[in-house]
Structures are given as structure tokens and as C-alpha cells.
C-alpha positions in Angstrom: 89.1 78.3 146.8 91.5 75.7 145.4 90.4 72.0 145.0 93.0 69.3 144.5 92.5 66.8 141.8 93.4 63.2 142.5 96.0 61.6 140.4 95.1 58.4 138.3 97.0 56.2 140.8 95.1 57.7 143.8 91.7 57.0 142.1 92.7 53.5 141.2 93.9 52.6 144.6 90.5 53.7 146.1 88.6 51.6 143.7 87.5 47.9 144.1 87.9 45.9 141.0 85.3 43.5 139.9 85.9 40.2 138.1 85.8 40.8 134.3 83.4 37.9 133.8 80.9 39.8 136.0 81.2 42.9 133.9 81.1 40.9 130.6 77.9 39.2 131.6 76.3 42.6 132.0 76.8 43.4 128.4 75.6 39.9 127.2 79.0 38.1 126.7 79.8 34.7 128.1 83.1 33.2 129.1 83.4 31.6 125.7 83.5 35.0 124.1 86.5 36.1 126.1 90.2 35.3 126.2 91.3 35.6 129.9 94.4 37.2 131.2 93.8 36.6 134.8 90.7 37.4 136.9 90.4 41.2 136.0 91.7 41.4 132.4 90.5 39.9 129.2 90.3 40.3 125.3 87.0 39.8 123.5 87.3 37.2 120.9 87.2 38.2 117.2 84.2 35.8 116.5 82.1 37.9 119.0 82.9 41.1 117.5 82.3 40.0 113.9 78.8 38.7 114.7 77.4 42.2 115.2 76.8 41.5 118.9 79.1 44.4 120.1 78.4 48.0 119.3 80.6 51.1 119.8 79.0 53.5 122.2 
């Protein structure tokens, strides 16, 4: 029995994006910790990462 594997683009097209601020708040960040590049994309400010608030998982 063969199963087909969906491509990256097929998976992304079936997904519903959430606003990045909603995701950031779940990990304890505020809008002041972020440099926004639209509604769904951001960079985390250096000040936030130096303070030891973020951890690699």
C-alpha cells in the first residue's frame, strides 16, 4: 500500500495562519519585544533575547 506525502506548499495552503502577536503572547512576549514585518512575520528584538527571557528548546 502506497501513501502519498503532501508537499510543503500543499501543507501550507491547507493551514490557517494566526497573527504573530497571538503566538508571541503565548510565550510571554509583548509587542514591544518584536519588530513587525506585517501581520504574520516578526523578528524578536535583541533586548529581549539578551535578558535571558528566551530559551532554546
